[in-house]
C-alpha positions as CSV (number, residue, x, y, z in Angstrom):
1,X,0.0,0.1,0.0
2,X,1.5,3.3,-1.1
3,X,1.2,6.7,0.5
4,X,-0.5,9.4,-1.5
5,X,0.8,13.0,-1.4
6,X,-2.3,14.1,0.5
7,X,-2.0,11.2,2.9
8,X,1.7,12.1,3.4
9,X,0.8,15.7,4.3
10,X,-2.1,14.6,6.6
11,X,0.2,12.1,8.4
12,X,2.9,14.7,8.8
13,X,0.4,17.2,10.3
14,X,-0.8,14.6,12.8
15,X,2.8,13.8,13.9
16,X,3.5,17.5,14.3
17,X,0.4,18.2,16.2
18,X,1.0,15.2,18.5
19,X,4.6,16.4,19.2
20,X,3.6,19.9,20.0
21,X,0.7,19.0,22.2
22,X,1.0,19.1,25.8
23,X,-1.3,18.9,28.9
24,X,-1.0,21.1,32.0
25,X,0.4,19.3,34.9
26,X,2.1,16.5,32.8
27,X,5.6,15.8,32.0
28,X,6.6,17.0,28.6
29,X,8.2,13.6,27.7
30,X,5.7,11.4,29.6
31,X,4.7,9.8,26.4
32,X,6.0,6.3,25.8
33,X,9.0,5.9,23.5
34,X,9.6,2.1,23.6
35,X,6.2,1.5,21.9
36,X,7.0,3.8,19.0
37,X,6.5,1.2,16.3
38,X,3.0,0.3,17.5
39,X,2.0,4.0,17.6
40,X,3.3,4.7,14.1
41,X,1.3,1.8,12.7
42,X,-1.7,3.0,14.6
43,X,-1.4,6.4,12.9
44,X,-0.8,4.7,9.5
45,X,-0.4,1.2,8.1
46,X,2.9,2.0,6.5
47,X,4.5,3.1,9.8
48,X,6.2,-0.3,10.3
49,X,8.2,0.3,7.3
50,X,9.2,3.9,8.2
51,X,10.4,2.7,11.5
52,X,12.3,-0.2,10.2
53,X,14.2,1.9,7.5
54,X,15.1,4.6,10.3
55,X,16.4,2.0,12.6
56,X,18.3,-0.1,10.0
57,X,21.2,2.2,9.7
58,X,22.2,2.7,13.3
59,X,21.6,-1.1,13.9
60,X,24.0,-2.0,11.1
61,X,26.8,0.2,12.7
62,X,26.5,-1.8,16.1
63,X,28.9,-4.7,16.3
64,X,27.6,-8.1,17.2
65,X,27.3,-8.8,20.9
66,X,26.2,-5.2,21.5
67,X,22.8,-5.1,19.8
68,X,21.1,-2.9,22.4
69,X,22.5,0.4,23.5
70,X,21.2,2.2,26.5
71,X,22.3,5.6,27.8
72,X,24.5,5.1,30.8
73,X,25.5,7.5,33.4
74,X,22.3,8.5,35.1
75,X,18.7,7.3,35.6
76,X,15.7,8.7,33.7
77,X,14.7,10.9,36.5
78,X,17.3,13.7,36.0
79,X,15.8,17.2,36.1
80,X,16.3,17.9,32.4
81,X,14.8,14.5,31.3
82,X,11.2,15.5,32.5
83,X,10.3,11.8,32.8
84,X,8.7,10.1,35.7
85,X,10.9,8.2,37.9
86,X,9.4,4.9,37.2
87,X,10.0,5.0,33.5
88,X,12.7,2.7,32.2
89,X,15.7,3.8,30.2
90,X,14.9,4.1,26.5
91,X,16.8,2.3,23.5
92,X,18.6,4.7,21.3
93,X,18.7,5.0,17.7
94,X,21.5,6.8,15.9
95,X,23.3,7.2,19.3
96,X,27.0,8.0,19.4
97,X,28.9,7.5,22.7
98,X,30.2,10.7,24.2
99,X,33.9,10.9,23.4
100,X,37.0,13.0,23.9
101,X,39.9,12.7,21.5
102,X,37.9,10.1,19.4
103,X,37.9,7.7,22.2
104,X,34.6,6.5,23.7
105,X,35.2,7.2,27.3
106,X,31.6,7.2,28.2
107,X,31.1,3.7,26.8
108,X,34.1,2.4,28.4
109,X,33.3,3.8,31.7
110,X,29.9,2.4,31.5
111,X,31.3,-1.2,30.8
112,X,33.7,-0.8,33.7
113,X,30.7,0.3,36.0
114,X,32.7,3.6,36.6
115,X,29.9,6.2,36.1
116,X,27.9,6.7,39.4
117,X,24.2,7.0,39.5
118,X,22.8,10.4,39.5
119,X,20.2,11.9,41.9
120,X,17.9,14.6,40.8
121,X,18.0,16.1,44.4
122,X,21.6,16.8,43.9
123,X,21.2,18.9,40.8
124,X,22.1,18.4,37.1
125,X,24.6,15.6,36.1
126,X,28.2,16.9,35.4
127,X,29.6,16.7,32.1
128,X,29.9,12.8,31.5
129,X,32.7,13.1,29.1
130,X,34.9,14.7,31.7
131,X,33.7,12.5,34.5
132,X,34.4,9.3,32.5
133,X,37.8,10.7,31.3
134,X,39.0,11.3,34.9
135,X,37.6,8.0,36.3
136,X,39.0,5.8,33.4
137,X,42.3,7.7,33.8
138,X,42.5,6.8,37.5
139,X,41.4,3.2,36.9
140,X,43.5,2.3,33.9
141,X,47.3,1.6,34.1
142,X,49.4,3.8,31.6
143,X,52.0,1.4,30.2
144,X,54.2,4.6,29.1
145,X,54.2,5.8,32.8
146,X,55.1,2.3,34.1
147,X,57.8,1.9,31.4
148,X,59.4,5.3,32.1
149,X,59.3,4.6,36.0
150,X,61.0,1.2,35.4
151,X,63.8,2.9,33.4
152,X,64.3,5.4,36.2
153,X,64.5,2.7,38.8
154,X,67.0,0.7,36.7
155,X,69.1,3.8,36.3
156,X,69.0,4.7,40.0
157,X,69.9,1.2,41.0
158,X,73.3,1.6,39.3
159,X,74.3,3.8,42.2
160,X,74.0,0.7,44.5
161,X,75.3,-1.9,42.3
162,X,76.7,-2.0,38.7
163,X,75.8,-4.4,36.0
164,X,77.7,-3.6,33.0
165,X,77.6,-7.1,31.3
166,X,77.1,-7.1,27.5
167,X,74.7,-10.1,27.9
168,X,72.3,-7.8,29.8
169,X,72.4,-5.3,26.9
170,X,71.3,-8.0,24.6
171,X,68.8,-9.7,26.8
172,X,66.7,-6.5,27.3
173,X,65.6,-6.1,23.6
174,X,65.0,-9.9,23.3
175,X,62.7,-9.6,26.3
176,X,60.8,-6.7,24.7
177,X,60.3,-8.6,21.5
178,X,59.0,-11.6,23.4
179,X,56.3,-9.5,25.0
180,X,54.5,-9.3,21.6
181,X,53.5,-13.0,21.9
182,X,52.3,-12.7,25.5
183,X,49.0,-11.8,27.2
184,X,48.5,-8.3,28.3
185,X,49.2,-8.7,32.0
186,X,52.2,-10.9,31.4
187,X,53.3,-8.6,28.7
188,X,53.5,-5.5,31.0
189,X,55.4,-7.5,33.7
190,X,58.0,-8.7,31.2
191,X,58.3,-5.2,29.7
192,X,59.0,-3.7,33.2
193,X,61.7,-6.4,33.8
194,X,63.3,-5.7,30.4
195,X,63.3,-1.9,31.0
196,X,64.7,-2.3,34.6
197,X,67.6,-4.4,33.1
198,X,68.1,-2.0,30.3
199,X,68.3,1.0,32.7
200,X,70.4,-0.9,35.1
201,X,73.0,-1.7,32.4
202,X,73.1,1.9,31.0
203,X,73.4,3.5,34.3
204,X,76.3,1.2,35.1
205,X,77.9,2.1,31.8
206,X,77.5,5.9,32.7
207,X,78.6,5.5,36.3
208,X,81.8,3.9,35.1
209,X,82.4,6.7,32.6
210,X,81.9,9.3,35.2
211,X,84.2,7.6,37.6
212,X,87.0,7.5,35.0
213,X,89.9,9.9,35.4
214,X,93.1,10.5,33.6
215,X,94.3,13.2,35.8
216,X,93.7,11.5,39.2
217,X,96.9,9.4,38.5
218,X,99.0,12.6,38.2
219,X,97.9,14.2,41.4
220,X,100.7,16.1,43.1
221,X,102.3,16.9,39.8
222,X,102.7,20.5,38.5
223,X,102.9,21.7,35.0
224,X,101.6,24.2,32.3
225,X,98.0,23.6,31.4
226,X,95.4,24.9,28.9
227,X,91.9,25.1,30.4
228,X,88.6,26.7,29.5
229,X,86.1,28.1,32.0
230,X,82.7,26.3,31.7
231,X,80.7,28.1,34.3
232,X,80.7,31.5,36.0
233,X,83.5,31.8,38.6
234,X,82.8,32.3,42.2
235,X,85.0,34.9,44.0
236,X,85.7,34.3,47.6
237,X,87.7,36.0,50.3
238,X,90.7,33.8,49.8
239,X,90.4,32.3,46.2
240,X,88.4,32.3,43.0
241,X,86.8,28.8,42.1
242,X,85.4,27.9,38.8
243,X,84.5,24.6,36.9
244,X,86.8,24.3,34.0
245,X,87.8,21.7,31.4
246,X,91.5,20.8,31.0
247,X,92.4,20.6,27.4
248,X,96.1,20.0,27.8
249,X,98.2,19.3,30.9
250,X,101.9,19.5,30.1
251,X,102.4,17.5,26.9
252,X,99.2,15.2,27.5
253,X,96.1,16.1,25.5
254,X,93.0,15.5,27.6
255,X,89.5,16.7,28.0
256,X,88.5,16.4,31.6
257,X,86.5,18.5,34.0
258,X,88.2,19.9,37.1
259,X,87.7,22.4,39.8
260,X,89.9,25.4,39.1
261,X,91.4,27.5,42.0
262,X,92.8,30.9,41.3
263,X,94.3,33.6,43.6
264,X,91.9,36.5,44.5
265,X,92.0,39.6,42.6
266,X,91.2,38.9,38.9
267,X,88.3,36.9,37.8
268,X,88.3,35.3,34.3
269,X,84.9,35.4,32.3
270,X,82.8,32.4,31.6
271,X,84.0,30.7,28.4
272,X,87.6,32.2,28.6
273,X,90.7,29.9,27.7
274,X,93.6,30.3,30.0
275,X,97.2,29.4,29.9
276,X,98.4,28.7,33.4
277,X,100.8,27.0,35.7
278,X,99.2,24.8,38.3
279,X,99.4,21.7,40.5
280,X,96.9,18.9,40.6
281,X,95.5,17.8,44.1
282,X,92.5,15.7,45.5
283,X,89.3,17.6,46.7
284,X,88.6,17.9,50.3
285,X,87.1,15.0,52.2
286,X,84.1,15.0,54.5
287,X,84.2,18.2,56.6
288,X,81.4,19.8,58.7
289,X,78.9,17.4,57.4
290,X,79.8,18.0,53.6
291,X,81.8,15.6,51.5
292,X,83.1,17.9,48.8
293,X,85.1,14.9,47.2
294,X,82.0,12.8,46.8
295,X,79.9,15.6,45.6
296,X,82.5,16.6,42.9
297,X,82.9,12.9,41.9
298,X,79.1,12.7,41.3
299,X,79.6,15.7,38.8
300,X,82.4,14.0,37.0
301,X,85.1,16.1,38.7
302,X,88.0,14.1,40.5
303,X,90.8,16.6,40.9
304,X,91.5,20.3,41.7
305,X,93.9,22.3,39.6
306,X,95.4,25.1,41.8
307,X,97.1,27.8,39.8
308,X,99.2,30.8,40.6
309,X,98.4,34.4,39.6
310,X,100.5,34.3,36.3
311,X,97.6,33.0,34.3
312,X,96.7,34.7,31.1
313,X,93.7,34.6,28.8
314,X,94.5,33.5,25.2
315,X,90.9,33.1,23.7
316,X,87.4,32.0,24.2
317,X,85.7,28.7,23.4
318,X,83.5,28.4,20.4
319,X,80.6,26.1,19.2
320,X,77.4,25.9,21.3
321,X,79.4,26.7,24.4
322,X,80.4,30.0,22.9
323,X,76.8,30.7,22.1
324,X,76.0,29.9,25.8
325,X,78.6,32.4,27.0
326,X,77.5,35.3,24.8
327,X,73.8,34.7,26.0
328,X,75.0,34.6,29.6
329,X,77.0,37.8,29.2
330,X,74.2,39.6,27.5
331,X,71.7,38.8,30.3
332,X,74.1,39.6,33.1
333,X,75.0,43.0,31.5
334,X,71.6,44.1,30.4
335,X,68.9,42.5,32.5
336,X,69.8,44.8,35.4
337,X,70.7,47.8,33.2
338,X,72.1,50.7,35.3
339,X,71.7,49.1,38.6
340,X,74.3,48.4,41.3
341,X,74.8,47.1,44.7
342,X,72.4,44.6,46.4
343,X,69.6,45.4,44.0
344,X,71.6,44.4,41.0
345,X,72.9,41.3,42.9
346,X,69.4,40.1,43.8
347,X,68.2,40.6,40.2
348,X,71.1,38.8,38.8
349,X,70.5,36.0,41.3
350,X,66.8,35.8,40.2
351,X,67.5,35.8,36.5
352,X,70.8,33.6,36.3
353,X,70.8,32.0,39.6
354,X,74.2,33.4,40.5
355,X,74.5,34.6,44.2
356,X,78.1,35.8,44.2
357,X,77.2,39.4,44.9
358,X,74.9,38.7,47.9
359,X,76.3,38.6,51.4
360,X,76.2,35.7,53.7
361,X,73.7,37.3,56.1
362,X,71.1,37.9,53.3
363,X,71.6,34.4,52.0
364,X,70.9,33.0,55.4
365,X,67.6,34.9,55.6
366,X,66.5,33.6,52.1
367,X,67.3,30.0,53.5
368,X,65.5,30.6,56.7
369,X,62.3,31.9,55.2
370,X,62.2,29.1,52.4
371,X,62.8,31.7,49.7
372,X,66.3,30.5,48.5
373,X,64.8,28.7,45.6
374,X,63.9,32.2,44.1
375,X,67.5,32.9,43.9
376,X,68.1,29.7,41.8
377,X,66.8,28.9,38.2
378,X,64.0,26.6,38.8
379,X,61.1,25.2,36.6
380,X,58.8,28.2,37.5
381,X,61.4,30.5,35.8
382,X,61.8,28.3,32.8
383,X,58.2,27.9,32.3
384,X,57.6,31.5,32.8
385,X,60.1,32.3,30.0
386,X,58.6,30.0,27.6
387,X,55.0,31.1,28.4
388,X,55.9,34.8,28.3
389,X,57.5,34.3,24.8
390,X,54.4,32.5,23.6
391,X,52.1,35.2,25.0
392,X,54.1,38.0,23.4
393,X,54.0,36.2,20.1
394,X,50.1,36.0,20.3
395,X,50.0,39.8,21.3
396,X,51.9,40.5,18.2
397,X,49.3,38.7,16.1
398,X,51.0,35.4,15.5
399,X,49.3,32.2,15.3
400,X,49.4,29.2,17.6
401,X,52.2,27.5,15.6
402,X,54.4,30.6,15.7
403,X,53.6,31.1,19.3
404,X,54.8,27.6,20.2
405,X,58.0,27.9,18.1
406,X,58.7,31.2,19.7
407,X,58.2,29.5,23.2
408,X,60.6,26.7,22.2
409,X,63.3,29.2,20.9
410,X,63.1,31.3,24.1
411,X,63.3,28.1,26.3
412,X,66.3,26.9,24.4
413,X,68.1,30.3,24.7
414,X,67.3,30.7,28.3
415,X,68.6,27.2,29.1
416,X,71.9,27.9,27.2
417,X,72.3,31.2,29.1
418,X,71.8,29.8,32.8
419,X,73.5,26.4,32.2
420,X,72.4,22.8,32.4
421,X,71.3,22.2,35.9
422,X,69.0,19.4,37.0
423,X,66.0,21.6,37.7
424,X,66.6,23.6,34.5
425,X,66.9,20.5,32.3
426,X,63.8,19.0,33.9
427,X,61.7,22.0,33.3
428,X,63.1,22.5,29.7
429,X,62.3,18.8,28.7
430,X,58.9,18.9,30.2
431,X,57.9,22.2,28.7
432,X,59.5,21.2,25.3
433,X,57.6,17.9,25.2
434,X,54.3,19.7,25.9
435,X,54.9,22.1,23.1
436,X,56.0,19.5,20.7
437,X,52.8,17.4,21.6
438,X,50.7,20.2,20.4
439,X,52.7,20.6,17.2
440,X,52.5,16.9,16.6
441,X,48.7,16.8,17.4
442,X,49.5,14.4,20.2
443,X,47.6,14.6,23.8
444,X,49.5,16.3,26.5
445,X,50.4,14.2,29.5
446,X,52.3,16.1,32.3
447,X,53.2,13.0,34.2
448,X,54.7,11.5,31.1
449,X,56.7,14.7,30.5
450,X,58.0,14.7,34.1
451,X,59.0,11.1,33.8
452,X,60.6,11.5,30.5
453,X,62.7,14.4,32.0
454,X,63.7,12.1,34.8
455,X,64.8,9.4,32.4
456,X,66.9,11.9,30.3
457,X,68.7,13.3,33.4
458,X,69.4,9.9,35.1
459,X,70.5,8.4,31.6
460,X,73.1,11.2,31.3
461,X,74.2,11.1,35.0
462,X,72.7,8.5,37.4
463,X,74.4,10.2,40.3
464,X,71.7,12.9,40.0
465,X,69.3,10.8,42.0
466,X,71.3,11.9,45.1
467,X,71.6,15.5,44.1
468,X,69.6,17.9,46.2
469,X,68.6,20.0,43.2
470,X,67.2,16.8,41.5
471,X,65.2,15.8,44.6
472,X,63.9,19.2,45.3
473,X,62.8,19.8,41.7
474,X,61.0,16.5,41.2
475,X,59.5,16.4,44.5
476,X,58.0,19.9,44.3
477,X,56.5,19.3,40.8
478,X,55.0,16.0,41.8
479,X,53.5,17.7,44.9
480,X,52.1,20.3,42.7
481,X,50.4,17.7,40.5
482,X,49.0,15.8,43.6
483,X,48.7,17.8,46.7
484,X,48.3,21.5,45.5
485,X,44.8,20.8,43.7
486,X,43.5,19.3,46.9
487,X,44.5,22.0,49.1
488,X,43.0,24.6,46.6
489,X,39.7,22.7,46.5
490,X,39.7,22.7,50.3
491,X,40.0,26.4,50.4
492,X,37.1,26.9,48.0
493,X,34.7,26.7,50.9
494,X,36.2,29.8,52.5
495,X,36.3,33.5,51.5
496,X,39.6,33.2,49.8
497,X,40.1,34.5,46.3
498,X,40.8,31.8,43.6
499,X,44.3,33.1,42.8
500,X,45.3,33.3,46.3
501,X,44.0,29.9,46.9
502,X,46.1,28.6,44.2
503,X,49.2,30.3,45.6
504,X,48.5,28.8,49.0
505,X,48.0,25.4,47.5
506,X,51.2,25.4,45.6
507,X,53.3,27.0,48.3
508,X,51.8,24.3,50.9
509,X,52.4,21.5,48.5
510,X,56.0,22.4,47.7
511,X,56.7,23.1,51.3
512,X,55.5,19.6,52.5
513,X,57.3,17.8,49.7
514,X,60.6,19.6,50.1
515,X,60.8,19.6,53.9
516,X,62.1,15.9,54.1
517,X,64.7,16.8,51.5
518,X,65.9,19.9,53.0
519,X,66.3,18.2,56.4
520,X,68.2,15.3,55.0
521,X,70.4,17.5,52.8
522,X,70.9,20.8,54.8
523,X,69.4,19.8,58.3
524,X,67.0,22.7,58.3
525,X,63.2,23.2,57.7
526,X,61.5,26.6,57.2
527,X,58.3,27.1,59.1
528,X,57.3,30.3,57.3
529,X,57.7,29.1,53.7
530,X,54.0,29.3,52.9
531,X,53.4,33.0,53.6
532,X,56.8,34.0,52.5
533,X,56.3,32.2,49.1
534,X,52.7,33.4,48.7
535,X,53.8,37.0,48.7
536,X,57.2,36.7,47.0
537,X,56.7,34.2,44.2
538,X,54.3,36.4,42.1
539,X,56.7,39.4,42.4
540,X,59.7,37.2,41.4
541,X,57.8,36.0,38.3
542,X,57.0,39.6,37.3
543,X,60.6,40.6,38.0
544,X,62.0,37.8,35.7
545,X,59.6,39.0,32.9
546,X,60.6,42.6,33.3
547,X,64.4,41.8,33.5
548,X,64.2,39.8,30.2
549,X,62.3,42.7,28.6
550,X,64.9,45.1,29.8
551,X,67.6,43.0,28.3
552,X,65.9,43.0,24.9
553,X,65.1,46.8,25.0
554,X,68.7,47.9,26.3
555,X,70.6,47.5,22.9
556,X,68.0,49.7,21.1
557,X,66.6,52.0,23.7
558,X,69.0,52.5,26.7
559,X,66.9,55.2,28.4
560,X,63.9,53.0,28.4
561,X,65.9,50.1,29.6
562,X,67.2,52.2,32.5
563,X,63.5,53.1,33.6
564,X,62.4,49.5,33.4
565,X,65.6,48.4,35.4
566,X,64.8,51.0,38.1
567,X,61.3,49.7,38.5
568,X,62.6,46.2,38.8
569,X,65.2,47.4,41.3
570,X,62.5,48.5,43.7
571,X,61.0,45.0,43.3
572,X,64.4,43.5,44.1
573,X,64.6,45.6,47.2
574,X,61.2,44.6,48.4
575,X,62.1,40.8,47.9
576,X,65.3,41.3,49.9
577,X,63.4,43.2,52.6
578,X,60.7,40.5,52.7
579,X,63.3,37.7,53.1
580,X,65.0,39.6,56.0
581,X,61.6,40.0,57.6
582,X,60.2,36.4,57.3
583,X,63.6,34.9,57.8
584,X,64.1,37.0,61.0
585,X,61.0,35.8,62.6
586,X,61.8,33.8,65.9
587,X,61.6,30.1,65.2
588,X,61.4,30.7,61.4
589,X,63.4,27.5,60.8
590,X,64.1,24.1,62.5
591,X,67.7,23.1,62.7
592,X,67.6,20.5,65.5
593,X,66.4,17.0,65.6
594,X,64.2,17.5,68.5
595,X,62.6,20.5,66.9
596,X,62.2,18.5,63.7
597,X,60.5,15.7,65.5
598,X,58.1,18.1,67.1
599,X,57.3,19.7,63.7
600,X,56.6,16.2,62.3
601,X,54.3,15.4,65.1
602,X,52.3,18.5,64.7
603,X,52.0,17.8,61.0
604,X,50.6,14.2,61.7
605,X,48.2,15.6,64.2
606,X,47.0,18.3,61.7
607,X,46.5,15.5,59.1
608,X,44.6,13.4,61.5
609,X,42.4,16.3,62.5
610,X,41.6,17.1,58.8
611,X,40.7,13.4,58.2
612,X,38.3,13.5,61.2
613,X,36.6,16.7,60.1
614,X,36.6,15.8,56.5
615,X,33.3,13.7,56.7
616,X,31.2,16.2,58.5
617,X,32.4,19.0,56.3
618,X,31.6,17.0,53.1
619,X,28.1,16.1,54.3
């Protein structure tokens, strides 16, 4: 039986009138949908065919074993559903699972029973895609995270025992290939074993290379040498010390890192090549709780070259090191344009991490207040440089691609200027991977970037795992990922501005995570670190940006650079005064074992009280 034109129009008008009709006091969607076929046939005999053709296409797209799709994530009595609570869930036609990044998180979450039931009395259901994404991320195991962590553990184990056998290097890739024919659970376990062995072997190779020294057998011998300065020298009261690389000792060509000691008075610039006469000696052993010999050995330095005052500069190094020297000299000269004294020293410490111009009393106050990290180049500054370059590119009208490239360029230049330190390399690798992930249209994973940075650093020097800078940097970032959001959410119930809550959360997280490290490494814990950092860190971030802008402007507009530097100088004076104030508070830091135990007990009691009060507050 065929439909006539008049019949079609009549049937369409009936359907439209039925859809638009409503009765007072009834739910707008109270009409049944699971008997749609019978109702269509009731309206017109050909309704069976119409329903069948409409349902055929979505049914064909459903794989066998899942012939019925029902909407997961909430009951039919949600406020927006307008359906009576006793109504069952309705079958869907042409329904697509809610996705993010082309992955059906909603469907996966429903199969894993991860989406909770919703209650109309608690308000509308939150975004199900975000909810499913978070819950699946917490429930599923990320193989890449496990692989990177296994590599890190293997590299760190090389500090305890060495396994440099070639058989281990060959067995690791064989085990990786075998994993392709194993079940998923066994595959992951075997992959972890293979990566542990690979990391252990490579870490052993690198530790052996770092422990190798040609000059240690010539300790006590004096001769002419050609050296190049690889880091900014530090001038003390009795001598000038700098890291250097010996290119020739006597008639022996060699490329080995040493600690160079020069008489006070003249200070060679970074990157200079010196001709000198000196004697080789061993570094100092354990003294006042610090083992200089072990610390230098972990950085690949085994001897000290002590020279007289007859050294002369014969040139400068070239290549990438020369570029690094020129960038460093430019920032040191122009970032504090026209400033002098303590303000210039504070500003250079913030920009370059060099504290040579600061007196010991002020450095002690920075340590007591928990603000010493602002005088070092950390991940916050590296990220601020990259973010500032990207934002400036956006303001100049550049697109996203140009902004990301500008961020990567600024990041690389700043790392070259300040030198390769664990915190700098960690932040540079993490920020670079995040930018490259966007350029390659890949998902961004901050934990993966952090683990990749740890793998890169430990693969270069497994001794970094015992370095205070490595421990403080990675511990602080991990606490920002885990603890800071919880503190910020806890403060949402109080009249605290959002930005201030974020600062308190980050400062609290970093203070808790770094307290054990500072106690084990330096035998001190700051008790005023949270208020001190909440005030100082935003100012330091602005000072860094203004100092870099001053360095850019100085070559082309010196008067403007002088004005900018003077404004930055007032900020530097405030930071120094704030460090003196907070660091001078009675009991600002803990330096004895008994005090540390009392602080630990108070922290445990505070955590216990928070856990007890958490349930009533949540209800």
